[in-house]
N, C-alpha and C positions, 0 to 999 in steps of 0.2 A: 504494499500499500504506499510506501515511502516515496516511490516513484511516481503514483499515479499523477497525471497532470491535472492542473485545476481548471475546471470551466466554470466561466462566469454565467450566472443565472441569465435567463432571457430578458429580464428588466429589474430595475432597482424597484421594489415594493416600497410603497409608502399606504400605510394603514388608511382605510377610508378614502383613498385617492385611485388606487389602481388595483388589480387582481391580485390575491394572495397566490404565492407558488404551492403547487402540489407536493406533497411529501417526497415524491419521487426525485425531485431536485435536490435534495439533501441526504438521500438514502446512503450513496457512497461514503459522504463526509461523517455522517452518524455511524456506520457501520466501521469505520476507521478508529472507534474509540470504544474501550471495553473497561469495565470495572476492575481496578488492580494493576492497571498498567503502569509501568514505571516512567519516570520523566523523559528518558530518552525515547521511549515508544510513542508517549504523547507528543513529544516535539516533532516526530517524525510522520504523526497521523495527518491524513488529508484534512480533517477537520481543524487542527491548528494551523496548518499551513496556509488554509482558505482563510482565515480569519482576518488577519492584517491585510492580506490582499483585497478581500473585499472592502475593507473600510477604505484603503487608499483608492479604490476605484469606484467608490460611492455608492456601494452596496451594503448599507448600514444594517438594514432590518435583516438582511441575509448572513452579515457577519456575526450578529447576536445569535442567530439560528444554528450556525456551526460552531461557535466558540462555547455554547453553553453545556454540550457534551463533556468537553474538556474539563471545563469547571466543575462539573459534578464528579467527575473521575480524581481530581486532586485531593489531598488529604486535607482537612479542616486545618484552617490557620497555617498552612503552608505558605510561604511568600508566593509560590506560583499560582497558588488559587486566588490570592489577591489581586496579582499581576493580572491574571485572565479576568477577574471581575473589573478591574480597573478598564480594561481592553472593551470588554462588553458595555460598560457605562460609556467609554468615548463613543462607541458606535451609537449608542441610545442619543448622547448629546448630538452628534452630528445628524442623527435623523431627525431630532427637534429643530434643528437649525435649518435642515433642508424643508422642512414643513412648515417653515416660518412661524416658530414658537421659540423666539429667541430667550424669554424668560425661563422656560423649561430646560432649554439647553443649558443657560448659565447654571441653572439649579444641578443639573446632572453633571456639568463640568466640575463643581465643586465636588460632587461625591467621586468621580473619577480620580480627581487629583488627592484626595485623601487616601485612596486605595493605594494609588502608585507611591505615595509618601511613605507608606506601611513598608514598601520595597526598596526604600533608598540605599540600603546596604548592598544591595544586588545591581551592578550596572546593566544585566541582561539577564533575562529569565526565559528558560524554553528556547534559547537561540536567538531570541529578539531583544535588541537593546531598549532600555527604557528611554532613552533619550528622544528617539522620534516620534514615540506615543506622546511625550510630554510636549514635545513642539507641536503635534498635531492638535493636543489639548488646548495649548495656547493659542492656535490660530482659531479654533471653535470659540473660545473665551473672547477674542477680539472682534471676531465676525459677529458673533451674539449680540455683544455689547454694541456695536455699531448698528446692527439691524434694530435692537430695541429703541436706539435713541432716534432713529429715522422713522420708526413707527410710532414714537410718542409725540414727533412734531405735527 
């Protein structure tokens, strides 16, 4: 499964605005994660490898969908679990921004930043450096604040 190619879904789903994907779109990613997997196997899973790519390509709802099984497979209180949860919240914040809900995006950015701060002693987790995620969150914060300001005018 580690070498499986990542396919982008047919469209970026926005709840209430366009059709939700069928479960088959995520079947391979979900099947790549099983309870009890070690960190190396989770890092190699299709679900994990798809998550950050989906975020950077604008597939925010889809990123949450593939990252959740990874999060569930990680031990409670593990820094990797907090990191994946922070990444899921990053996708959620980006989705709220894309849906023109800047105040919701800002609230979720706060949550994501707090989760990433809990991993501050780890420069990378599951092979993904924290810095690009933090930079991405910073851009969501900036864009959300600007959008909120413009909408208030």
